[in-house]
C-alpha positions in Angstrom: 117.8 109.7 114.7 117.2 106.4 116.2 119.9 104.7 117.0 121.1 101.3 115.6 119.6 98.9 118.4 116.1 101.1 117.8 116.3 100.4 114.0 116.3 96.6 114.5 113.0 95.8 115.3 112.0 98.2 112.6 114.2 96.3 110.0 113.2 92.8 111.5 109.3 93.8 110.8 110.7 94.8 107.1 111.9 91.3 106.5 109.0 89.8 108.4 106.4 91.4 105.6 109.2 90.1 103.1 108.6 86.5 104.4 104.8 86.4 104.3 104.1 88.9 101.3 105.3 88.6 97.9 106.0 92.7 97.9 105.6 95.3 100.7 104.7 98.8 100.2 106.2 101.7 101.5 103.1 102.9 103.0 102.7 99.9 104.6 105.7 100.5 106.5 105.1 103.5 106.8 103.7 103.6 110.8 106.8 102.3 111.8 108.9 104.7 110.6 107.0 108.3 111.0 109.8 110.4 112.1 112.6 108.1 110.6 111.6 108.3 106.8 114.9 109.3 105.8 116.9 106.5 107.3 114.3 103.6 106.1 114.7 105.1 102.5 118.7 104.7 102.9 118.1 101.1 104.2 115.7 99.9 101.1 118.2 102.2 98.8 120.7 100.4 100.0 119.3 96.7 99.5 117.9 97.8 96.1 121.3 98.9 95.3 122.9 95.2 96.5 120.4 93.5 94.1 118.2 92.4 97.6 115.0 94.2 96.6 113.9 95.4 93.4 111.3 98.6 93.3 108.7 98.0 91.1 105.1 100.1 90.9 101.4 98.4 91.2 99.1 99.6 89.5 95.4 99.3 91.0 92.5 100.2 88.4 89.6 101.6 90.7 87.3 101.0 87.6 87.5 97.2 87.2 89.6 96.5 90.3 92.6 94.6 87.8 96.0 94.7 89.1 99.5 95.1 87.2 103.1 95.4 87.9 105.1 98.2 86.3 108.4 98.7 85.4 108.7 102.1 85.7 106.2 105.0 87.6 104.0 106.5 85.0 101.9 109.9 85.6 99.2 108.1 83.7 98.6 104.4 83.1 96.0 102.8 80.6 94.7 99.9 82.1 95.1 96.8 80.3 91.9 95.2 81.0 89.2 98.1 80.7 91.2 100.9 79.1 90.6 103.5 81.6 93.4 106.1 81.6 94.1 106.7 85.4 96.4 109.2 87.0 99.0 108.1 89.4 96.9 108.5 92.6 96.1 104.6 91.9 100.0 103.7 91.5 102.1 102.6 94.7 105.6 101.8 95.0 106.6 98.4 95.9 109.3 96.4 96.6 109.9 93.0 95.6 112.5 90.2 96.9 115.1 90.2 94.0 118.0 87.9 95.4 116.5 85.8 98.3 119.4 83.8 98.4 121.5 87.1 99.1 118.9 88.5 101.5 119.1 84.8 103.8 123.1 85.5 103.6 122.8 88.9 104.9 120.6 88.1 107.6 122.8 84.8 108.4 125.8 87.7 109.2 126.4 88.3 113.1 126.4 91.7 112.4 124.3 92.0 109.3 122.2 95.2 111.0 125.2 97.0 111.6 126.0 96.5 108.5 122.8 97.7 106.9 122.8 101.1 109.1 126.2 101.8 108.7 
């Protein structure tokens, strides 16, 4: 298990990804947390429970390359563009910023990382 100090650069990278992207994928974070998946999940769950981020699902159609955002995970999804029925191998879990103001407030706290990690 990583210490809080070791987690700080990982959380910083999560926040940096939100700064430059509309959303982040869990698989995009994977290189940072290969051995610490449970703690990352707790951090993302915390951020979601605090309404800082929202979990959505990105569907990428392999037939026509159409992308759409889904509110819930589906075993099969019919592409709204070409009508192909695709299994969930083409659905990625993503996180979007739900409340940027609250996220900024949290980042400005002196001990915000300790708050997130404890």
